N, C-alpha and C positions, 0 to 999 in steps of 0.2 A: 618220654621214657629215656632213661640214661643209656648211653652207648659206651660199652666197656672199651678202654684203651690202655695200653701200657704207658708207663711214665715217659718213655722215649717218644712214643707216638703223640702223647699230649704235648711234650716239649716241641716237637716238630710242628704240630698244629698251631700252637701259640705263636711260634716264630713266623708262620705263614700269615696268620691273622694280623700280626703287628708289623709285618714287613721287616722283621729283624730288629725292631726298635726296643724289644724287651728280652735281651739275651739271658740265658740261664745255663747253668751246668748241673749235671745230675751226679750226685754223690751216692754211691751205693748201687743197688740193682736196677738198671734202667728198664728191665723187662717186667718189673712188678706190675701186675694187672690192677687197674683202677676202674671201679664201676660208678662211683658217686663221690659226693663231697659231704663233709661233716665237721662239726666243731671238734676242738682238741680232745675234750673229755668223752665225747660219744663216738668218735671215729673208730673204725675197725680196719682190718687188714686190707680190705678192698676200697678204702676211702682215701681221698685227698683232703688234707687240712693245711692250715697256714698259721704262721706266727708273725704278727706285725707289731706287737707291743711286748716288751720284755717283762711287763708285770705278769704275763702269763707263762713265764719260763718254766715253772714247775709242771703246769699242764702239758707243755711241749715235751718236757723230759719224759713224762709218763704216758703220753699218747700212744695208742695202738695203730695210728694211721699208717697205711701202707706207704704213703709219701707225704712229706711235710715240706711246705714252701717257706723259706725264710731267707734273710739276707746273709752276706758273708760274715759280718761281725757276729751275728747271732749264732750262726753255725759253728764258727770257731770257738765261741765261748761256751756253748752248750754241749757240743759233740767234738771235743778235740781229737778223739780217737776214731771218729766216724760214728754214724748213727747205726746202732745195732737194731736189727729187726725190721728194717724198712729203708726206703730210699729218701733222699733229701733233694729238693730242687732249690738251688742257691741262686738268687738273683737280687738286683738292686731294689725292685719294687714288688715284694711278695704279694701284697694284697691285689695289685693289678694283675699279676701273673695268675693268681688263683681265680680271679674273676673271668679271665679269658678261658682258662682251663675248664671252669664250670660251664661256660657256654658250649665248649666242645663236647662235654659229657652229657649235657642236656639241651640239645638243639631244639629250637621252636618247631612245632608241628608244621609240616608242609601244607601249603595252600592247595586245596583241591578246587580247581576253577569251576565256575558255573553259578547260576542264579537258582536258588531254591524256589520251588513252585509257590511257596507261601509268601515270597517277597513281592513287594509292589514297586515296580520300576516304571517311571513315566516314559512315555514314548520319546520325549525329547532329551532324556538323560543319556549319557555315554558311559557305558560300563565295558571296560576292556574284556575280551574273551578269556584272558588269563587271570582275571580277578574272581573273587568269591563273594557272593552275597547270600547270607543265611536267611532263614525263615523269619517272617514278620518285619524284616527290614523295609524301610520306605526310602526310595531314591526319587527325589522330585525333579521337576523340569529343569533342564540345563545343568544338572549336577554331573560331575565327572569323577569316575573311579578308574585309576590307572592300573596297569598290569601288576599282578602279584599282591594287590591290596586285598584285605579280608574285612568285610563288613559283617559284624556279628549280629546275632538275633536281636530284633527289636530296635536296631539303630535307625535314626532318621537323618537323612541328608537333605537339607533345605535347598530351595531353588538356587542354582548357580554356584553351589558349594563345590569343593574339589578335595579329593583324597589322593595323595601321591603314591608313587610306585612302592610296593612292598610295605605299606603302612597297614597296621591292624587296629581296627576299632572293636573293642570287646562289647559284649551285650549291653544294649541300652544306652549307647552314647548318642548325644544329639549335637550335630554340627549344623548351625543355623544358616540361613540364606546368605550366600556370597562368601562365607568363611572358607579358608583354605588351610590345609595341613600338607606339609611336604613329604619327602620320601623317608621310608624306613622308620616311621613313627609308631608309637604304641600309645593308645588311649584306653584307659581302663573303664570299667562299667560305671555308669551313672554320671560321667563327666558331661558338662554342658558347655559348649563352645559357641559363643555368639549371642547369648541372651542380652537383652537391653541393659545398658549401664544405668546406674542410679543417678539420673539427671532430672532435677525438678527445680523450677524457679518459684520463689515465694511471691504471692500476689493477693492482697486483700484477705489475708488470713488463711489462704489455702495454697496448694502447690500445683503448679502447671508443668505438665510433662514436657521435657525437651526431647524431640525425636532423636533417636540414636542412628545416625546415617552411615556410620563407618562399619568396618568388618573386623575380623580377627585373622591375622596372617601368621602362620606357624611355620617355622623352618624345617629343615631336615634333621633326622635323628633325635627327635624330641619325644620324651615320654611324659605322659600326663596321668596322674593318679586318679583313683576312684572318687567320684563325687566332687571333683574339683570343678570350679566354675571360672571361665574366662569371658569377660563381658566384651561385647563389640564396642568399637569406638563411637564417640558422639559425632564429631566433625571429621577428625582423622581416623586412623586405624589403631587397634591394639596389636602390637607386634611382639612375637616370641622368637628369639634368635635360634640359630642352629645349635643342636646338641644340648639344649636346656632340659633339665630333669626336674619334674614337679611332682611332689608327693600327693597323698590323699587330702581331700577337704581343704584345698587352698583356694582363696578368693583373689582373683586378679581383676581389678576394676577397669573401667573404660579408659582408653588412650594410654595405658601403660606400655612401656617398652622394656623388654627383658633382654639383656645382652647375651651373646653366644656362650654356651657351656656354663651358665649359672645353674646352681642347684638350689631348690627351694623345698624345705622340709614341711611336714604336715601341719595343717591349721594355720599357716601364715596368711595374713590379710594385707593386701597391697591396695591402697586407695588410688583414686583416679589420677592419671597423668604423671605418675611416678616413673622415673627413668632409672632402671637398675643396670649397672654396667655388666661387662663380660666377666666370666670366671669368678663371680661372686658366690658366697655361700650364705643362705638365710636360714638360721636355726628355727626349729619348730616353735609355732605359736608366736613368732615375732610379728610386730605390727609396723607397717610402713605408711607414714602419712602421704597424702597426695601432693603433687606439684613439687616434688623434690628430686634431687639427683644423687645417686650413690656411685662412687668411683669404681672403676674396674678393679677386681681382685679383693674387694672388701668382704670381710666376714662379720656376720651379725649373730650374736649369741642368742640362745634360746630365750623366748619370752621378752626380748628386748623391744622397747618402743623407740622407733626412729622418727623424730619430730622435726628434723632439720636436714638439709643436704649434707652429705659427707664427701667433700671433694678430695680428701686424702685417704687412700686405701689403708686399712688397718683392721684390727680385731676389736669390735665394739660390743660391749655388754652393758645392759642396764637391769640386771636382776638382783633383787635384794635377797640375801641368803635365807634359807628356811631356818626357823627356830621355833622353840616352844611358844604357844600362843600368848602366855602371860608375859614372856620376854618381848614378844613383838608389840604387845599393847603398851608396855613401858617405853620402848623405843619410839613408837609412833607418837606418844605423848610428848617426848622430848623434841621430835621433829617439828611438831606444831609450834614450839617455842623457840626455834632456832633464830628467827629474826630478832626477837626480843633479847636473846642471849648475846647475839652479835653486837647489838646496840649498847648493851651494858658493858661488854668488853671494851668497846671503843671509848666509851665515857671514862672508864677506869684508866685506859692507856693515856688519854689526854690529861686526866687529872695527875697521873704519875709523872708525865713529861713536864708539867709546870705550865703557867699561864702564857709564857712567851713562845711556846712551841706552836708551829703552824698546825692548823686543823687537819685531821686525817681526811683524805679525799673520799668522798662518798662512793661506795661500791654497791651496786644493785643486789 
């Protein structure tokens, strides 16, 4: 439930959360009361909204938001005489400031410690008295739940697994045997952490299962979306670094390593033993082949297939633009004949150059 604050109180709270690393100034009425957040078009007098892209300048000019977060250049360009009818919060990173303010306005529910009578907690499990375990949750032998953690209804924690301080598992999360998640994490419903990786060896026309002996190790401040699956390692471990944010329905295969503060959008698939650097961004539905390495700070566009290592950080995209189907069919037909067309062009170039010209070096 939202907690009403004045714009000044919000500013003070954000400064405290960020230890002063996100300074802002208030233009207008600092005592304007704010109860929630909203988009530019739907915001009302008690709402906070933000402008991060100037293509929405008209919506920003017309918004009824009680407070609008934007940067200095945007404020000077849109409101040279000051913003009438509301306050403005002027800072270098308006989207980040808005995100922190939204956390202040809608804090997560407090953890009420205790184990529900409908939970099944093994005698050898260790659940801190300051943790919460909801009904139908199963905590198996040797599992550890630290103080402030919240294990939602129907979750299962396998033998020897561990949930760090202040981490929340929403309903129906499965953390398999031996797998660990650090502090202040959030795992949404239906996520499965530590299922067997897809490891099979061919033999005489059938497949022989390779036991998956590793675990999943997840750092601090990691968020994992609904129905995402992270497979346990085969020989080593699957490792997710601190601060990683993973969207819904993502598949991370065995022995992958994801660097700190990387973000992964929905429906991404990462094959086994891929190493993704820190501070990377993987667009929705992108596909990453196994046994490759992606450099720190790399950005992968939506629906891009990465089939080789990317040692140099950059923005990579492999999406063919959408078009009418009949145009796509014609272009696809041309693509099938590209090699033939290339060879014809080379023959014509050699012919035009004359018989004494050296042959053109073959290109694959």
